[in-house]
C-alpha positions, 0 to 999 in steps of 0.5 A: 292485774292480779286478783289481789291487786283487783281487790286492793283497788275496789272502792269502799265507803265509810260513814260518820253519823255525826262529826262530834267525835273528831280527835284533837289536832296535833300538827307537828311543830314547823308545819301549817295547814292553809286553804288552797285557792282552787282558781289560782294557777300556782296553787293548781300546779302545787296540787298537781305536784303533790298529787302526782308524786303521791299517786305516781301519776302525771296528771295535768290541769284537765285532770285536776278540773275533772277530779276536783272542780267538775267531779260528777258525784262530789261538789268539791268546795274546799281544799287544804295543803299541809306545808313545811315553810313554803313547800306543800307536802300534802293535800286533802279536799272536802265537799258535799254529794251533788245528789245529797247535799246534806252529806259531806264528803272527804276527797283525795288525801295525798301526802308526798312519799318523803313526808309520809310517816310524820302524821301529816295525813292524819292532820289533814283528815282531822282538819278537813272534817272539822272544817265540814263540821264548822260549816254545819255538816253533821253526816259525812262519808269517804270513799277510798280503795280497800287497799289504802289501809292507812287512810281507813284507819285515820277515818276510824279514829275520826269516828267513821265506820264501814258503810257496806251498801252504797246509796244512789248519791255515792260513786257508783259501785262497779265491783262484781258481786264476789269482789263486793262481798270480799271487800265488805268482809275485809273492811269489817275486819279492818274496823274490828282490828282497829277497835281491838287495838283501841281497847288494849292500848295503854291509857 
């Protein structure tokens, strides 16, 4: 793996101090969001299909159980699909940190490649954080790789800002010190660029 790929896969964190700044949903006509039954075998198969297609993986039920039902750091409580008719095109989960249950967490956002560019990822993110807020959560965080710029920008739109220091309840920070310095600088730069774009965007 090259240096650039190593940096792209470094974990970063964003944080929303409250969930009152969430934008309005704008789900395109013909689509709907429904909650997954995480104990239903058919829904699990659907989740795996979307996840594997989006991330180029070949996960099965054991990986789903480890990443969703039994995650070491997140208590994943709800998962949502975005659908076109009866076909699921994306998924996203929410929960709380196991070691700090007052802080919500967004987990695994995935959209099938054929459906990317339609704004469905944005709608899943807005929907899941509204669900957390409606459940009484005010502070929320999200972990992702620094190379997932589209996801980071959606979170900025939802009021998230860079969190540069990981707390003990977060996913452990395994990056070396030089990688962490570089990824923090890149995260701040992405956020500043997004802010500049908002200031110059037409009203």
